[in-house]
N, C-alpha and C positions, 0 to 999 in steps of 0.2 A: 515771260515778259521779254519784249523786244525794246532793245536799247539802243540808241542812235549815237554813233561818235563819229568823229570828223578829224582830218588833219588839222594840225595848227596852221591858221595864216592870218595875217592882219585883216584880210576880206571875212574870215569867218568871226574874227571877233567884232567886226564893224555889223555885221549882220546880226549877231548875236545882241549886241547893243541897239540896234533899231527893233529888235523884238520880232525880226524876220524870221527866224529860226530858232529852235531851241536843240539843244545836244546834251546827252547825258555824260558824255566822254569827250574829251580832246586829247587827240594822238600827238604825241612829242615824239618827233623823229631826225631830228637833225644834230648830230652829236656837237657840232660847233656852236649851236646856238641853245643848246638844252637848257642851260640855267636862265638866260634871259626868257626863254618861252616859258618855263616853270613860273618865273616871277610874273609875267603878265597871266596867263591862264588860271592862276591859283584861285581868283575870284571868280571864276566862271563855272568851271565844271571839275570834277575829278579828271587825272590825266592817265593817260595809258603810256609807259613809256616802251618805246621802240628805235633807241639809239645804239643799239649793238650792232659791232660791225660783223661782215659774214664770218663764220667760224670755220676754220679749217685745220687739220692736223698741224699744220707747219705756222699759223698765226693765231691759234687760240690762247697760247701761253702771252700774247703780248698783250691783251686785253685788260685795262686797268679795271679790276672790279670792285676795289675801294671807292673810285669814282661812280661806277655805275650803281653801287649800293648806295651812296649818299643820293644819287639823283631818284631811284627808286624810293628811298625814305621820304624826298623832299615834295615828289608828285602822288606820294601814297597810291602809287600805282600797283593793281591786284596781281600783276604779271607783267613779264617782260618777253619781246618777240627775240627770237634767235633764230638767224637763216643761218642752216648749214650748207656748206659749199664744199665739193670735192674739187680739188685741183690736180692736175697730173703731177706736180711736185709731191703731193701727197702719197702718189703711189709707186715709189722709186723708178719713175719715169716710165712705166709700162706703155706700150703703143697703144694697146686698147683696154677700157676698162667697162665691163659690162654693167648695167643697174645693178643686176643682183649682187656684185662684188661691192657695188657704193653702199647697197642698203645694210647689207651684213656687216660692213664695217663700220657704219652709224649705230 
């Protein structure tokens, strides 16, 4: 079964309130407004949490997983999205990095 999800926006909520659209999921994606968006969307549809920053070897340790776990629990998200990102700093400043090296390292 296909389900429709849409990014949260005030316009989406207005369309849902008007009966103009129906969505099965609302995507919550802005870290700085996640708690406000969860409180607004909670009555409309289940939410998909999409607030993790890009994860690199040099920044992954800085992610506040306690806060992320609280948000997952609050919106009952079945999964979260994680964007993997390769930065030059992750590679000891190698001049050239091949796609193969990136895939092998991840």
